[in-house]
A tleap script that builds the chain and sets N, CA, C and O, in Angstrom:
source leaprc.protein.ff14SB
mol = sequence {
  NMET LEU GLU ARG PHE GLU THR SER ALA GLU
  LYS ALA PHE PHE LEU CYS LEU CYS ALA THR
  VAL VAL LEU GLY VAL VAL VAL ALA VAL ALA
  SER VAL ARG THR GLN ILE GLY VAL ALA SER
  PRO GLY PHE VAL VAL TRP GLN ASN LEU ILE
  VAL PRO ALA ILE GLY ALA ILE GLY PRO SER
  PRO GLU ALA ALA ILE ALA GLN GLY GLY GLY
  GLY ARG SER ALA LEU LEU VAL VAL LEU ARG
  LEU CALA
}
set mol.1.N position { 63.998 47.497 17.843 }
set mol.1.CA position { 62.899 47.142 16.969 }
set mol.1.C position { 62.926 47.996 15.702 }
set mol.1.O position { 62.577 47.518 14.623 }
set mol.2.N position { 63.333 49.232 15.830 }
set mol.2.CA position { 63.367 50.102 14.653 }
set mol.2.C position { 64.454 49.691 13.659 }
set mol.2.O position { 64.459 50.152 12.517 }
set mol.3.N position { 65.369 48.827 14.090 }
set mol.3.CA position { 66.429 48.385 13.176 }
set mol.3.C position { 65.871 47.530 12.035 }
set mol.3.O position { 66.533 47.361 11.011 }
set mol.4.N position { 64.667 46.992 12.203 }
set mol.4.CA position { 64.065 46.148 11.159 }
set mol.4.C position { 63.696 46.956 9.914 }
set mol.4.O position { 63.613 46.403 8.817 }
set mol.5.N position { 63.474 48.253 10.080 }
set mol.5.CA position { 63.078 49.083 8.953 }
set mol.5.C position { 64.315 49.606 8.229 }
set mol.5.O position { 65.300 50.000 8.852 }
set mol.6.N position { 64.238 49.598 6.903 }
set mol.6.CA position { 65.409 49.985 6.108 }
set mol.6.C position { 65.545 51.489 5.950 }
set mol.6.O position { 66.655 52.020 5.970 }
set mol.7.N position { 64.412 52.182 5.792 }
set mol.7.CA position { 64.493 53.628 5.549 }
set mol.7.C position { 63.942 54.396 6.739 }
set mol.7.O position { 63.202 53.867 7.568 }
set mol.8.N position { 64.325 55.647 6.790 }
set mol.8.CA position { 63.805 56.494 7.871 }
set mol.8.C position { 62.316 56.790 7.680 }
set mol.8.O position { 61.610 57.048 8.655 }
set mol.9.N position { 61.831 56.758 6.439 }
set mol.9.CA position { 60.403 56.967 6.185 }
set mol.9.C position { 59.585 55.810 6.775 }
set mol.9.O position { 58.512 56.034 7.335 }
set mol.10.N position { 60.084 54.587 6.650 }
set mol.10.CA position { 59.384 53.438 7.236 }
set mol.10.C position { 59.382 53.525 8.754 }
set mol.10.O position { 58.380 53.204 9.394 }
set mol.11.N position { 60.496 53.956 9.335 }
set mol.11.CA position { 60.566 54.127 10.783 }
set mol.11.C position { 59.590 55.189 11.260 }
set mol.11.O position { 58.897 55.001 12.260 }
set mol.12.N position { 59.537 56.313 10.537 }
set mol.12.CA position { 58.628 57.393 10.909 }
set mol.12.C position { 57.171 56.945 10.788 }
set mol.12.O position { 56.344 57.270 11.640 }
set mol.13.N position { 56.862 56.197 9.723 }
set mol.13.CA position { 55.495 55.695 9.542 }
set mol.13.C position { 55.109 54.754 10.680 }
set mol.13.O position { 54.000 54.829 11.210 }
set mol.14.N position { 56.029 53.872 11.049 }
set mol.14.CA position { 55.769 52.927 12.142 }
set mol.14.C position { 55.549 53.680 13.456 }
set mol.14.O position { 54.632 53.348 14.206 }
set mol.15.N position { 56.368 54.678 13.740 }
set mol.15.CA position { 56.223 55.446 14.976 }
set mol.15.C position { 54.912 56.219 14.991 }
set mol.15.O position { 54.267 56.319 16.035 }
set mol.16.N position { 54.506 56.769 13.842 }
set mol.16.CA position { 53.213 57.467 13.756 }
set mol.16.C position { 52.057 56.495 13.961 }
set mol.16.O position { 51.061 56.823 14.606 }
set mol.17.N position { 52.200 55.315 13.412 }
set mol.17.CA position { 51.159 54.294 13.574 }
set mol.17.C position { 51.049 53.883 15.041 }
set mol.17.O position { 49.941 53.730 15.557 }
set mol.18.N position { 52.164 53.705 15.705 }
set mol.18.CA position { 52.157 53.362 17.138 }
set mol.18.C position { 51.540 54.482 17.962 }
set mol.18.O position { 50.752 54.226 18.872 }
set mol.19.N position { 51.892 55.713 17.648 }
set mol.19.CA position { 51.339 56.855 18.380 }
set mol.19.C position { 49.837 56.964 18.168 }
set mol.19.O position { 49.104 57.317 19.092 }
set mol.20.N position { 49.373 56.665 16.960 }
set mol.20.CA position { 47.938 56.708 16.670 }
set mol.20.C position { 47.187 55.646 17.462 }
set mol.20.O position { 46.098 55.908 17.973 }
set mol.21.N position { 47.752 54.466 17.566 }
set mol.21.CA position { 47.120 53.397 18.331 }
set mol.21.C position { 47.061 53.762 19.812 }
set mol.21.O position { 46.033 53.567 20.461 }
set mol.22.N position { 48.151 54.285 20.340 }
set mol.22.CA position { 48.183 54.682 21.754 }
set mol.22.C position { 47.174 55.805 22.000 }
set mol.22.O position { 46.461 55.778 23.003 }
set mol.23.N position { 47.103 56.775 21.115 }
set mol.23.CA position { 46.136 57.859 21.255 }
set mol.23.C position { 44.707 57.331 21.212 }
set mol.23.O position { 43.855 57.779 21.980 }
set mol.24.N position { 44.441 56.387 20.324 }
set mol.24.CA position { 43.099 55.793 20.243 }
set mol.24.C position { 42.709 55.078 21.519 }
set mol.24.O position { 41.565 55.171 21.962 }
set mol.25.N position { 43.648 54.370 22.109 }
set mol.25.CA position { 43.373 53.674 23.371 }
set mol.25.C position { 43.118 54.681 24.486 }
set mol.25.O position { 42.203 54.498 25.288 }
set mol.26.N position { 43.909 55.729 24.544 }
set mol.26.CA position { 43.732 56.758 25.588 }
set mol.26.C position { 42.366 57.430 25.437 }
set mol.26.O position { 41.677 57.644 26.434 }
set mol.27.N position { 41.968 57.763 24.221 }
set mol.27.CA position { 40.671 58.403 23.984 }
set mol.27.C position { 39.539 57.449 24.365 }
set mol.27.O position { 38.559 57.875 24.976 }
set mol.28.N position { 39.658 56.171 24.016 }
set mol.28.CA position { 38.623 55.198 24.353 }
set mol.28.C position { 38.475 55.044 25.856 }
set mol.28.O position { 37.354 55.011 26.364 }
set mol.29.N position { 39.583 54.950 26.576 }
set mol.29.CA position { 39.531 54.801 28.031 }
set mol.29.C position { 38.946 56.061 28.661 }
set mol.29.O position { 38.140 55.973 29.587 }
set mol.30.N position { 39.340 57.215 28.173 }
set mol.30.CA position { 38.791 58.473 28.710 }
set mol.30.C position { 37.296 58.563 28.453 }
set mol.30.O position { 36.552 59.041 29.309 }
set mol.31.N position { 36.848 58.116 27.300 }
set mol.31.CA position { 35.419 58.135 26.981 }
set mol.31.C position { 34.638 57.213 27.902 }
set mol.31.O position { 33.555 57.567 28.369 }
set mol.32.N position { 35.179 56.039 28.162 }
set mol.32.CA position { 34.504 55.087 29.042 }
set mol.32.C position { 34.457 55.635 30.468 }
set mol.32.O position { 33.452 55.469 31.158 }
set mol.33.N position { 35.508 56.271 30.905 }
set mol.33.CA position { 35.537 56.806 32.274 }
set mol.33.C position { 34.481 57.884 32.480 }
set mol.33.O position { 33.985 58.045 33.595 }
set mol.34.N position { 34.124 58.629 31.428 }
set mol.34.CA position { 33.091 59.655 31.587 }
set mol.34.C position { 31.707 59.041 31.707 }
set mol.34.O position { 30.787 59.706 32.184 }
set mol.35.N position { 31.527 57.790 31.288 }
set mol.35.CA position { 30.214 57.146 31.322 }
set mol.35.C position { 29.966 56.334 32.589 }
set mol.35.O position { 28.848 55.869 32.807 }
set mol.36.N position { 30.974 56.156 33.420 }
set mol.36.CA position { 30.809 55.364 34.640 }
set mol.36.C position { 29.903 56.112 35.601 }
set mol.36.O position { 30.141 57.278 35.917 }
set mol.37.N position { 28.870 55.440 36.059 }
set mol.37.CA position { 27.925 56.022 37.007 }
set mol.37.C position { 26.841 56.874 36.381 }
set mol.37.O position { 26.018 57.437 37.103 }
set mol.38.N position { 26.813 56.985 35.070 }
set mol.38.CA position { 25.814 57.791 34.391 }
set mol.38.C position { 24.748 56.863 33.815 }
set mol.38.O position { 25.073 55.822 33.243 }
set mol.39.N position { 23.490 57.230 33.964 }
set mol.39.CA position { 22.411 56.417 33.396 }
set mol.39.C position { 22.525 56.426 31.887 }
set mol.39.O position { 22.788 57.461 31.275 }
set mol.40.N position { 22.323 55.269 31.300 }
set mol.40.CA position { 22.384 55.159 29.850 }
set mol.40.C position { 21.127 54.485 29.330 }
set mol.40.O position { 20.492 53.720 30.056 }
set mol.41.N position { 20.758 54.758 28.082 }
set mol.41.CA position { 19.566 54.116 27.532 }
set mol.41.C position { 19.733 52.602 27.524 }
set mol.41.O position { 20.825 52.087 27.285 }
set mol.42.N position { 18.659 51.914 27.782 }
set mol.42.CA position { 18.717 50.460 27.803 }
set mol.42.C position { 17.389 49.876 28.236 }
set mol.42.O position { 16.338 50.479 28.018 }
set mol.43.N position { 17.431 48.737 28.831 }
set mol.43.CA position { 16.220 48.054 29.262 }
set mol.43.C position { 16.413 47.540 30.677 }
set mol.43.O position { 17.532 47.277 31.118 }
set mol.44.N position { 15.300 47.405 31.373 }
set mol.44.CA position { 15.303 46.861 32.717 }
set mol.44.C position { 14.152 45.853 32.782 }
set mol.44.O position { 13.146 46.017 32.092 }
set mol.45.N position { 14.293 44.830 33.594 }
set mol.45.CA position { 13.233 43.832 33.753 }
set mol.45.C position { 12.611 44.037 35.134 }
set mol.45.O position { 13.291 43.967 36.158 }
set mol.46.N position { 11.287 44.294 35.134 }
set mol.46.CA position { 10.587 44.433 36.385 }
set mol.46.C position { 10.313 43.064 36.972 }
set mol.46.O position { 10.524 42.052 36.303 }
set mol.47.N position { 9.843 43.012 38.221 }
set mol.47.CA position { 9.574 41.725 38.876 }
set mol.47.C position { 8.472 40.949 38.171 }
set mol.47.O position { 8.465 39.718 38.212 }
set mol.48.N position { 7.533 41.647 37.519 }
set mol.48.CA position { 6.465 40.953 36.804 }
set mol.48.C position { 6.858 40.657 35.349 }
set mol.48.O position { 5.995 40.395 34.511 }
set mol.49.N position { 8.162 40.701 35.054 }
set mol.49.CA position { 8.767 40.341 33.764 }
set mol.49.C position { 8.378 41.261 32.616 }
set mol.49.O position { 8.478 40.863 31.455 }
set mol.50.N position { 7.941 42.467 32.906 }
set mol.50.CA position { 7.721 43.462 31.871 }
set mol.50.C position { 9.045 44.178 31.636 }
set mol.50.O position { 9.766 44.487 32.584 }
set mol.51.N position { 9.362 44.440 30.373 }
set mol.51.CA position { 10.636 45.050 30.010 }
set mol.51.C position { 10.375 46.436 29.413 }
set mol.51.O position { 10.193 46.555 28.201 }
set mol.52.N position { 10.355 47.485 30.240 }
set mol.52.CA position { 10.181 48.834 29.693 }
set mol.52.C position { 11.512 49.384 29.198 }
set mol.52.O position { 12.567 49.072 29.750 }
set mol.53.N position { 11.455 50.183 28.179 }
set mol.53.CA position { 12.664 50.829 27.669 }
set mol.53.C position { 13.036 51.984 28.583 }
set mol.53.O position { 12.163 52.694 29.082 }
set mol.54.N position { 14.321 52.170 28.800 }
set mol.54.CA position { 14.812 53.295 29.593 }
set mol.54.C position { 15.615 54.178 28.654 }
set mol.54.O position { 16.534 53.705 27.985 }
set mol.55.N position { 15.278 55.437 28.602 }
set mol.55.CA position { 16.014 56.334 27.727 }
set mol.55.C position { 15.662 57.776 28.038 }
set mol.55.O position { 14.882 58.060 28.946 }
set mol.56.N position { 16.236 58.659 27.287 }
set mol.56.CA position { 15.975 60.085 27.471 }
set mol.56.C position { 14.538 60.400 27.085 }
set mol.56.O position { 14.015 59.864 26.109 }
set mol.57.N position { 13.913 61.264 27.852 }
set mol.57.CA position { 12.557 61.693 27.546 }
set mol.57.C position { 12.643 62.888 26.615 }
set mol.57.O position { 13.306 63.880 26.917 }
set mol.58.N position { 11.976 62.786 25.497 }
set mol.58.CA position { 12.009 63.871 24.538 }
set mol.58.C position { 11.098 63.573 23.371 }
set mol.58.O position { 10.563 62.470 23.254 }
set mol.59.N position { 10.923 64.552 22.512 }
set mol.59.CA position { 10.046 64.325 21.359 }
set mol.59.C position { 10.643 63.293 20.413 }
set mol.59.O position { 11.798 63.403 20.001 }
set mol.60.N position { 9.857 62.312 20.084 }
set mol.60.CA position { 10.270 61.287 19.127 }
set mol.60.C position { 9.020 60.792 18.418 }
set mol.60.O position { 7.918 61.006 18.923 }
set mol.61.N position { 9.145 60.150 17.289 }
set mol.61.CA position { 7.959 59.625 16.613 }
set mol.61.C position { 7.182 58.646 17.491 }
set mol.61.O position { 5.951 58.635 17.468 }
set mol.62.N position { 7.893 57.827 18.262 }
set mol.62.CA position { 7.205 56.879 19.128 }
set mol.62.C position { 6.417 57.598 20.224 }
set mol.62.O position { 5.305 57.194 20.564 }
set mol.63.N position { 7.003 58.668 20.774 }
set mol.63.CA position { 6.313 59.422 21.817 }
set mol.63.C position { 5.082 60.113 21.261 }
set mol.63.O position { 4.052 60.191 21.930 }
set mol.64.N position { 5.187 60.612 20.049 }
set mol.64.CA position { 4.035 61.271 19.436 }
set mol.64.C position { 2.892 60.281 19.202 }
set mol.64.O position { 1.726 60.619 19.404 }
set mol.65.N position { 3.221 59.075 18.781 }
set mol.65.CA position { 2.193 58.056 18.569 }
set mol.65.C position { 1.563 57.664 19.901 }
set mol.65.O position { 0.346 57.506 20.000 }
set mol.66.N position { 2.410 57.506 20.933 }
set mol.66.CA position { 1.893 57.124 22.241 }
set mol.66.C position { 1.004 58.211 22.820 }
set mol.66.O position { -0.015 57.902 23.438 }
set mol.67.N position { 1.363 59.472 22.637 }
set mol.67.CA position { 0.538 60.558 23.157 }
set mol.67.C position { -0.763 60.675 22.389 }
set mol.67.O position { -1.780 61.090 22.945 }
set mol.68.N position { -0.738 60.310 21.107 }
set mol.68.CA position { -1.951 60.362 20.313 }
set mol.68.C position { -2.878 59.192 20.571 }
set mol.68.O position { -4.020 59.201 20.112 }
set mol.69.N position { -2.418 58.194 21.287 }
set mol.69.CA position { -3.263 57.049 21.610 }
set mol.69.C position { -2.982 55.842 20.737 }
set mol.69.O position { -3.445 54.744 21.042 }
set mol.70.N position { -2.236 56.018 19.663 }
set mol.70.CA position { -1.975 54.901 18.768 }
set mol.70.C position { -1.136 53.812 19.408 }
set mol.70.O position { -1.349 52.631 19.132 }
set mol.71.N position { -0.193 54.178 20.251 }
set mol.71.CA position { 0.664 53.192 20.891 }
set mol.71.C position { 0.099 52.694 22.204 }
set mol.71.O position { 0.519 51.647 22.698 }
set mol.72.N position { -0.840 53.418 22.777 }
set mol.72.CA position { -1.377 53.054 24.082 }
set mol.72.C position { -2.127 51.725 24.037 }
set mol.72.O position { -1.997 50.917 24.956 }
set mol.73.N position { -2.906 51.487 22.991 }
set mol.73.CA position { -3.678 50.247 22.933 }
set mol.73.C position { -2.761 49.034 22.806 }
set mol.73.O position { -3.044 47.985 23.386 }
set mol.74.N position { -1.670 49.162 22.059 }
set mol.74.CA position { -0.738 48.055 21.928 }
set mol.74.C position { -0.065 47.777 23.275 }
set mol.74.O position { 0.167 46.619 23.621 }
set mol.75.N position { 0.245 48.819 24.028 }
set mol.75.CA position { 0.863 48.640 25.341 }
set mol.75.C position { -0.100 47.935 26.289 }
set mol.75.O position { 0.317 47.055 27.043 }
set mol.76.N position { -1.365 48.300 26.265 }
set mol.76.CA position { -2.340 47.654 27.125 }
set mol.76.C position { -2.514 46.189 26.765 }
set mol.76.O position { -2.700 45.353 27.649 }
set mol.77.N position { -2.457 45.870 25.484 }
set mol.77.CA position { -2.579 44.477 25.077 }
set mol.77.C position { -1.399 43.676 25.635 }
set mol.77.O position { -1.585 42.567 26.133 }
set mol.78.N position { -0.199 44.227 25.554 }
set mol.78.CA position { 0.980 43.537 26.080 }
set mol.78.C position { 0.861 43.369 27.582 }
set mol.78.O position { 1.180 42.305 28.112 }
set mol.79.N position { 0.409 44.399 28.276 }
set mol.79.CA position { 0.273 44.309 29.730 }
set mol.79.C position { -0.788 43.284 30.128 }
set mol.79.O position { -0.604 42.566 31.110 }
set mol.80.N position { -1.888 43.203 29.389 }
set mol.80.CA position { -2.937 42.244 29.728 }
set mol.80.C position { -2.493 40.810 29.460 }
set mol.80.O position { -2.926 39.892 30.156 }
set mol.81.N position { -1.636 40.605 28.462 }
set mol.81.CA position { -1.170 39.251 28.172 }
set mol.81.C position { -0.186 38.756 29.201 }
set mol.81.O position { -0.030 37.549 29.391 }
set mol.82.N position { 0.486 39.691 29.874 }
set mol.82.CA position { 1.531 39.293 30.841 }
set mol.82.C position { 0.987 38.819 32.133 }
set mol.82.O position { 1.750 38.457 33.029 }
savepdb mol mol.pdb
quit
């Protein structure tokens, strides 16, 4: 396959490009393997069709609003409509 390239610089560039692609695939697979079995942020549907968000618990603007009561009334309205 390397015979298609005329200069050694083209061959070296092609080999570096191939090595970069292989390295990218290896890194991607290794990254995915570390996430198997670990909880990740997302959504779940309860039996009563309510969809609560699942994520890390920590300080966020949404959490601050909910603790202050601003988000609580909207949540109750959604729960009462369901």
